[in-house]
Phi, psi and omega in degrees: 000136179288136172258107185257138184285333181273000174235069178258112183257117176260114182269131171263104181278096184279093188282131174218181188300142178243176188269012188294296190236306186282149179239129178289144175254125180263113177267142168275131175056049188294337182272351181060045178284140182174167172302130171295123182190150177278153168078354185224123177285165181299161178303144179088347172242144185240157181280126187226037177230172185255133172074355181208159185229142174293170178234151170262125191235172004271166174133333181261157176053025172082008182282119189222012177294132176293154180292151179278338176206141179068222191235348179218172181205180177251147171237144179224156174228160169239156182236153186294345177283011181060039161248149190214141184279160190203143175234162187211162177214148171285114174218153180258119190257120185261128182304132187089347183272154177253142188232158168204135176212178180228152175212162186252140179225150183208162169246122193292136180282342175229147174200121190261000182297141186297340181291332175083060184279078192256004186248146170292159185217189176245170169250128169247145180247123189237156160258152184205177184268184176287350175274357183080011168300121181283129180245330176209129173285123190258325190189139174234134177276161166303170165310120178268098183237013180261136181291323181274151179295144175227139184269138174241141173267125180258110178223138179199160171252132183275127175264356183222145171269116183220157192259003188226142174248123185240132184241124181224146162285143182212171188276150170261359173236168187286334174271129186294154178207174178276124185212168182220163188195141177239137180231140180201163166054065177285115189253111177272144184267120184277163185262136178196156169285156184225356177234142168297157173298328187203149173232156173242137173237139176296152181302136191064015179238185188211176180232142182246115187245133174236136172269130181227125184270149168249012179292163169302308181256129186289158172290143178248346180220139184225146180208114174258133178225158178266186184284351173271358181091003184288129177293130178250331184195142168251020180258169173292335188252159171206133168279115181264112185241018172199167184283161169138193176271150177224147186237130176239125173252122175228143183220161176218015177096341177255317177220157180237135184249132172217138181206167185241137167236134182251126173258121185236157175293154170205139174281129175238124185293333179296332189261312190282121174220129180242118183290150172255014176203137168240154174225080181287068187251013176079009185274356186083006185238110175060035174277346189246147170276097186238136186253136168278131182096009181236044185268354174272144180296160175094018179257136184259133175232133176228131185237138177233160175276186181287349175261006177088004178283131174284112181255358171196141181215132180216131176268001180206069188307131186249019180059040189237011178279128182239021183052038178305130180076008186251149172279157173306147181157191186255128169234164191237132185241159176226121174241130188209156181198136186307129179094354185231148183289133181298142178255126184240140179184191179230164180215131174268138172261120180246115176260000000 
């Protein structure tokens, strides 16, 4: 198949979540917007801890960190008596499904409570039942000791079906201590297609395809496969040199994307050329009845003389007819292939 520089199709694969592995979680009030107040989380979020309640910030206990998104966020503390605060939201987690989202965490630079919640902690994410019973630990953050907001990717596979997602502050040591944590801006990844259903390529031409991500965090792994499952490339780019189905899988450690694209043939007059004269004299120039745009298999050729007698027939023409044994004169051809309009015409043989 001829690769032409003037016919290169570059696809911008606007990658968003695909239906292969990850399932989107739709959060209510993901930016945690609400009235700044103590003991009450923002609307859409419920208290899910024992003996202590989260606060909607900033403004109380000397917490002045600006929100990472919107106008408010949640602060939580843990205590040396082995209690810790938590918030929850009703989301349906299906056993066997994988999930991914992002959230922002920070350690407040100031905290004026008399008890002195001066130490950093981590965040744990659980699945649970409607009574806030923890059922499965899904994710644990590193120690959150940075004053500026930092975005973390939360990725997990649910091994139980549960109706609740729980976010709790927790100790990073075996002995409980007084600690604090800020949480804001949960970013759910939405679902979308990222490949067209089909593309058309001119006969004897090819496509150059490039995957380009618009996500905040780029794709790090690429895999192109054909419809037989054969691996074609682990690069971001791919030359497509034949028709059929193609599969692209891309991932970045948080999400995995997969979609299908069908590449079909199309006749293009600028590419398809049939000569009307050949000179089979053995000089290596114009000796063969050769078509431009006919390098793929499956074309049928039939040639007749002026009286309509078939003098040549091929069910898979290989560009090799030289009018052997025939006199100079006018001959008539019929070229056809399933899915294409038949080509009818004449060719003159000059010896």
